[in-house]
C-alpha positions as CSV (number, residue, x, y, z in Angstrom):
1,M,-4.6,12.9,-13.4
2,T,-6.5,9.8,-14.5
3,K,-8.5,7.6,-12.2
4,M,-7.2,4.1,-11.8
5,D,-9.5,1.1,-12.4
6,L,-9.3,-0.8,-9.2
7,T,-12.4,-3.0,-9.6
8,G,-10.2,-6.1,-9.8
9,A,-8.0,-5.2,-6.9
10,I,-7.5,-7.9,-4.3
11,W,-6.6,-6.1,-1.1
12,H,-4.3,-7.6,1.6
13,K,-4.0,-6.1,5.1
14,S,-0.6,-5.5,6.4
15,G,0.6,-8.1,9.0
16,Y,1.6,-5.1,11.1
17,S,-2.0,-3.8,11.3
18,S,-3.9,-4.7,14.4
19,N,-7.6,-4.9,15.2
20,G,-8.6,-1.5,16.7
21,G,-5.2,0.0,15.8
22,D,-4.7,3.4,14.2
23,S,-2.5,2.2,11.4
24,C,-4.2,-0.2,9.0
25,V,-2.7,-0.4,5.5
26,E,-3.9,-2.6,2.7
27,V,-2.0,-3.4,-0.5
28,A,-3.1,-4.8,-3.9
29,F,-0.4,-6.5,-5.8
30,N,-2.5,-8.1,-8.6
31,L,-3.0,-5.0,-10.8
32,P,-1.1,-4.8,-14.1
33,G,2.1,-2.7,-13.6
34,I,1.2,-1.1,-10.3
35,V,1.0,-1.8,-6.6
36,A,-1.9,0.1,-4.9
37,V,-1.9,1.1,-1.2
38,R,-4.8,2.4,0.8
39,D,-6.0,3.0,4.4
40,S,-8.3,0.1,5.3
41,K,-10.4,2.3,7.5
42,D,-11.2,4.5,4.5
43,S,-11.5,2.1,1.6
44,G,-13.2,4.8,-0.6
45,G,-10.5,7.3,0.2
46,P,-7.2,8.2,-1.6
47,I,-5.0,5.4,-3.1
48,L,-1.2,5.6,-3.5
49,S,0.1,3.8,-6.5
50,F,3.7,2.6,-7.1
51,T,5.3,0.9,-10.1
52,E,6.6,-2.6,-9.1
53,A,10.2,-1.2,-9.1
54,E,9.2,1.8,-6.9
55,W,7.5,-0.6,-4.4
56,I,10.6,-2.8,-4.2
57,V,12.8,0.2,-3.5
58,F,10.4,1.6,-0.9
59,T,9.9,-1.7,1.0
60,T,13.6,-2.4,0.9
61,G,14.2,1.0,2.5
62,V,11.6,0.3,5.2
63,R,13.1,-3.1,6.0
64,S,16.6,-1.6,6.3
65,G,15.5,1.1,8.6
66,H,16.1,3.9,6.1
67,Y,12.9,5.7,7.1
68,D,13.2,5.3,10.9
69,T,13.3,8.5,12.8
70,P,16.5,9.1,14.8
């Protein structure tokens, strides 16, 4: 596994994240060929990365309720 160069990442906090909340997600869209996702409370922690196509499939599924629990 290789380490990603995220020095140029511009992180954006999710509009669903709230101050003091437990779920704070940040996403960087400006990296060539990938979308990076991290926990804003642990900015030095693990990063998930998606291709742009994977990100579109994932976010489309979220918006449609595909991942909602019954």
